[in-house]
C-alpha positions in Angstrom: 162.5 58.5 -92.0 158.8 58.5 -92.9 156.4 57.7 -90.1 154.5 54.4 -90.6 150.9 54.9 -89.8 149.3 51.7 -88.3 145.6 51.4 -88.5 143.2 48.6 -87.6 143.1 47.5 -91.3 146.9 47.2 -91.5 146.9 45.3 -88.4 144.2 42.9 -89.7 146.2 42.5 -92.9 149.3 41.4 -90.9 147.4 38.9 -88.9 145.6 37.6 -91.9 149.1 37.0 -93.5 150.4 35.1 -90.6 147.6 33.8 -88.4 149.7 32.0 -85.9 152.2 34.7 -85.1 150.2 36.6 -82.4 148.7 33.4 -80.9 152.2 31.9 -80.4 153.1 35.1 -78.5 150.0 34.7 -76.4 151.0 31.1 -75.6 154.4 32.2 -74.5 152.6 34.3 -71.9 151.3 31.0 -70.4 147.9 31.0 -72.1 146.6 27.8 -73.5 145.0 27.6 -77.1 142.1 25.6 -78.2 141.6 25.2 -81.9 138.0 24.5 -83.1 136.5 23.4 -86.3 133.5 25.2 -88.0 131.0 27.4 -86.1 129.5 25.0 -83.6 131.9 24.5 -80.6 130.8 27.3 -78.3 133.8 29.7 -78.0 132.3 31.2 -74.8 133.0 28.0 -72.8 136.7 28.0 -74.1 137.1 31.6 -73.1 135.5 31.0 -69.7 138.4 28.6 -68.8 141.0 31.3 -69.7 142.0 29.3 -72.9 142.1 31.2 -76.2 139.7 29.9 -78.9 141.5 29.8 -82.3 139.5 28.8 -85.4 141.1 26.3 -87.6 141.2 27.0 -91.5 143.0 25.4 -94.2 145.5 27.1 -96.7 144.4 27.5 -100.3 148.0 28.2 -101.4 149.4 25.0 -99.8 149.2 21.8 -101.9 147.6 19.0 -100.1 150.2 16.2 -100.0 150.6 14.7 -96.5 146.8 14.2 -96.0 146.6 12.2 -99.3 148.4 9.3 -97.5 145.7 9.0 -94.9 142.5 10.4 -96.6 140.5 9.7 -99.9 140.7 12.6 -102.3 137.0 12.7 -103.0 136.0 14.4 -99.9 135.8 18.0 -98.7 139.2 19.6 -99.8 138.9 22.2 -97.1 138.8 19.6 -94.3 141.6 17.8 -96.1 143.7 20.9 -96.1 143.3 21.3 -92.4 144.4 17.7 -91.8 147.3 18.3 -94.3 148.5 21.2 -92.3 148.1 19.4 -89.0 150.3 16.5 -90.3 152.9 19.0 -91.4 153.1 20.5 -88.0 151.4 23.8 -88.8 149.1 23.6 -85.8 151.8 22.7 -83.3 150.9 25.7 -81.2 147.6 24.2 -80.3 147.0 22.8 -76.7 143.6 21.2 -77.8 141.4 20.8 -80.6 137.5 20.7 -80.7 135.4 19.2 -83.5 131.7 18.8 -84.1 129.3 16.9 -86.2 128.8 19.6 -88.8 128.8 16.9 -91.4 130.0 13.4 -91.8 133.5 14.3 -92.9 133.7 16.9 -90.2 133.0 14.2 -87.7 135.6 11.8 -89.1 138.2 14.6 -89.2 138.3 14.8 -85.5 138.8 11.0 -85.3 141.5 11.2 -87.9 143.2 14.0 -85.9 143.2 11.7 -82.9 144.0 8.3 -84.3 146.8 9.5 -86.6 148.4 10.9 -83.5 148.8 14.6 -84.3 150.2 15.7 -80.8 147.4 17.6 -79.3 146.9 17.1 -75.5 143.2 18.0 -75.5 140.7 16.5 -78.0 137.0 16.8 -77.9 134.1 15.9 -80.2 130.6 17.5 -79.9 127.8 15.5 -81.3 125.1 17.9 -82.8 121.6 17.1 -83.9 120.5 17.9 -87.5 117.2 19.2 -86.4 116.3 22.3 -84.3 113.3 21.2 -82.3 113.1 21.3 -78.4 114.3 17.9 -77.9 117.2 18.4 -80.2 118.2 21.5 -78.2 117.9 19.6 -75.0 120.2 16.9 -76.4 122.6 19.4 -77.6 122.6 21.2 -74.2 123.7 17.7 -72.7 126.6 17.5 -75.2 127.7 21.1 -74.2 127.6 20.1 -70.5 129.8 17.1 -71.3 132.2 19.6 -73.2 132.2 22.0 -70.2 133.2 19.3 -67.9 136.0 18.0 -70.1 137.4 21.6 -70.4 137.4 22.0 -66.6 139.1 18.7 -66.1 141.9 19.7 -68.7 142.4 23.3 -67.4 141.7 22.9 -63.8 139.4 25.9 -64.1 135.8 25.8 -62.9 133.3 27.5 -65.4 131.3 29.5 -62.9 128.1 31.3 -63.8 130.1 34.6 -63.5 132.9 33.4 -65.8 130.4 32.1 -68.4 128.4 35.3 -68.3 131.6 37.5 -68.7 132.7 35.3 -71.7 129.3 35.6 -73.3 129.3 39.4 -72.9 132.8 39.5 -74.6 131.7 37.4 -77.6 128.4 39.1 -77.9 130.2 42.4 -77.9 132.3 41.1 -80.8 129.3 40.1 -82.7 127.7 43.5 -82.4 130.9 45.2 -83.5 131.0 42.9 -86.6 127.5 43.8 -87.4 128.5 47.4 -87.1 131.4 46.7 -89.5 128.9 45.2 -92.0 126.7 48.3 -91.8 129.7 50.2 -93.3 129.1 48.3 -96.5 125.5 49.4 -96.8 126.3 52.7 -98.4 127.0 53.2 -102.2 130.0 52.9 -102.5 130.6 50.8 -99.5 133.2 52.2 -96.9 135.4 49.1 -97.1 136.0 46.3 -99.6 135.0 42.9 -99.2 138.7 42.0 -99.1 139.4 44.3 -96.2 136.2 42.9 -94.4 137.4 39.3 -94.7 140.8 40.0 -93.5 139.4 41.6 -90.4 137.1 38.6 -89.8 140.1 36.1 -90.2 142.1 38.1 -87.8 139.1 37.9 -85.2 139.3 34.1 -85.5 143.0 34.4 -84.6 143.1 36.6 -81.6 141.9 36.5 -78.0 138.4 38.0 -77.9 139.5 41.1 -76.0 142.1 41.9 -78.5 139.6 41.3 -81.4 137.2 43.8 -79.9 139.9 46.5 -79.7 140.9 45.7 -83.3 137.2 46.1 -84.5 136.8 49.4 -82.7 140.0 50.7 -84.3 138.9 49.5 -87.9 135.5 51.0 -87.5 136.9 54.3 -86.4 139.5 54.4 -89.2 137.2 53.4 -91.9 134.6 56.1 -90.9 137.4 58.7 -91.1 139.6 57.8 -94.0 139.5 59.6 -97.3 140.7 56.9 -99.6 137.4 54.9 -99.9 136.4 52.4 -102.5 134.9 53.6 -105.7 131.3 52.9 -106.8 130.8 49.8 -109.0 128.0 48.5 -111.1 127.0 45.6 -109.1 126.3 45.0 -105.4 126.5 41.2 -104.7 125.7 38.8 -102.0 128.1 35.9 -101.8 126.7 32.5 -100.2 128.3 29.3 -99.4 130.5 27.4 -96.8 133.8 28.4 -95.6 135.9 30.8 -97.5 138.8 32.2 -95.6 140.9 33.5 -98.5 140.6 36.8 -100.1 141.3 35.6 -103.6 137.6 34.9 -104.5 136.6 38.5 -103.4 139.6 40.0 -105.2 138.3 38.3 -108.3 134.9 39.6 -108.0 135.9 43.2 -107.2 138.3 43.1 -110.1 135.3 42.1 -112.3 133.6 45.5 -111.5 131.3 44.3 -108.7 131.2 45.1 -104.9 130.6 42.3 -102.5 128.4 44.2 -100.0 127.3 41.3 -97.7 127.5 37.4 -97.4 126.0 34.4 -96.1 129.0 32.2 -95.3 130.4 30.6 -92.2 133.3 32.8 -92.1 131.0 35.9 -92.3 127.6 36.6 -91.1 126.7 33.1 -89.9 129.5 33.3 -87.3 128.4 36.7 -85.9 124.8 37.5 -86.6 123.1 35.8 -83.6 123.9 36.8 -80.0 123.6 34.5 -76.9 120.5 35.5 -75.3 119.9 36.1 -71.6 120.1 34.5 -69.1 123.5 33.5 -70.5 123.3 29.9 -69.4 124.0 26.5 -71.0 120.5 26.3 -72.5 121.0 29.7 -74.1 124.3 28.5 -75.6 122.4 25.5 -77.0 119.7 27.7 -78.5 122.2 30.1 -80.1 124.5 27.4 -81.7 121.8 25.0 -82.8 118.9 27.1 -83.7 120.0 30.7 -84.4 123.0 29.7 -86.7 121.6 29.6 -90.2 123.5 26.7 -91.9 122.2 24.0 -94.4 123.5 21.2 -92.0 120.5 21.9 -89.8 117.0 20.9 -90.9 114.5 23.6 -90.0 111.3 22.2 -88.6 107.8 23.3 -89.2 106.1 25.7 -86.9 104.2 23.9 -83.9 100.9 22.6 -85.1 101.6 23.2 -88.7 101.0 20.0 -90.8 101.2 21.4 -94.3 103.1 24.2 -95.9 103.4 25.0 -99.7 107.0 25.1 -101.2 107.3 28.9 -101.5 106.2 29.4 -97.9 108.7 26.7 -96.9 111.6 28.5 -98.7 110.6 31.9 -97.2 110.5 30.3 -93.7 114.1 29.1 -94.2 115.6 32.0 -96.1 113.8 35.0 -95.0 116.9 36.4 -93.4 118.5 36.4 -96.9 115.5 38.5 -98.1 116.3 41.1 -95.5 120.0 41.1 -96.5 119.1 41.7 -100.0 117.0 44.7 -99.1 119.2 46.2 -96.4 122.4 46.0 -98.5 120.6 46.8 -101.8 121.8 43.6 -103.5 121.3 43.2 -107.2 123.0 39.9 -107.8 124.3 36.8 -105.9 127.1 34.5 -106.4 126.5 31.0 -104.7 129.8 29.3 -104.2 130.5 25.7 -102.8 133.5 23.7 -102.2 133.8 20.5 -104.2 132.2 17.4 -102.5 130.3 19.6 -100.0 127.0 17.9 -100.3 125.6 19.9 -97.4 125.7 23.1 -99.5 125.5 21.7 -102.9 122.0 20.1 -102.2 120.8 23.5 -100.9 121.6 25.3 -104.2 118.6 24.5 -106.3 116.2 25.6 -103.5 118.2 28.7 -102.9 118.4 29.7 -106.5 114.5 29.3 -106.7 114.2 31.7 -103.8 116.6 34.2 -105.3 114.4 34.0 -108.4 111.3 34.9 -106.3 113.2 38.0 -105.1 114.0 39.0 -108.6 117.8 38.5 -107.9 120.1 36.9 -110.7 122.4 34.1 -109.4 125.7 32.5 -110.5 126.7 29.2 -109.1 130.5 28.3 -108.8 132.3 25.3 -107.4 136.0 25.1 -106.5 138.3 22.8 -104.8 139.6 25.1 -102.1 142.7 26.0 -104.1 143.8 29.3 -105.6 144.4 27.6 -109.0 140.7 26.4 -109.1 139.5 30.0 -109.2 141.3 30.8 -112.5 138.6 29.2 -114.8 135.9 31.0 -112.7 137.1 34.4 -113.6 135.5 34.7 -117.1 132.2 33.4 -115.8 132.1 36.0 -112.9 133.0 38.8 -115.4 130.2 37.7 -117.7 127.7 37.5 -114.8 128.6 41.1 -113.6 128.1 42.4 -117.1 124.6 41.2 -117.1 124.0 43.3 -114.1 125.3 46.6 -115.6 
């Protein structure tokens, strides 16, 4: 019988294909699991109680049916997909769910989850300011302290300074390893594909943090040593946009003759690029999640004392991290993708396209309804765009 070689990438693929399998096993061992929506509930606080943070995604291959009975169809299909899966019992392994005011629909999602009586013992909502000034950070810190107290009451575990510091160190370690993973895509050709990269990231959101860190170490070691590496392609792309947790779009882009070498999405770099800074206290958590995460849902205030700034300087202040990514990953094109009805990202597109123009980077904007079928009409446009970059 042939020996089956298990690698970090193969493990990530298995977890990606069935996200709930491992977390159900962990739960049988007596651990509690807290699902969370988007990037803003601090996973460090969940980990510090001994609970396992599990990021909730939808399912692009599952038709939305149950949610249509309780939600209008002209809202974010990603969040409707999550509600649909919840109503169908697909998240019955969760002991709690944490939501946050990432957008208005994100706010109502957690209310709908509670009021429609999806059986979840712990439900918490975090209000988040939409600006990043000092007073906003102070307010957000207060919200996090309330979240901390609620977690302690539910679990019976006190979140001590030592527990919080240890949790921060574990999650910061994971962020460092993810940045190391992205570095493997700086070469030409990149050492792993965008599909492989996304499967690893989705797996991380589905595992206890310690297991995720071990998986990352295995993946990085294997990718550096393997011989069957990706081939060189004509285009090196950056993909921008909201949540995209399915490999179908990356498969489509790669099949069109391009490599996606870096991204700016909330399943990719936004989730992992910023560490919690010392002294690893509640204020540091508030700073990291409100100020350091670069998402269109937060308005970036002007520098202190600055009363006037021209348009291009304003864009550079908001998007200079993208300019660095373009340089570091040798990007020569960008695909801006957005989920239908996502005003938060849709309104950002004109400014972002102008910024890419100033960098000399061609862009393609695509919109989809968070379903695999919606990507089929996009294929020809992507192929045509990639041809212009050759």
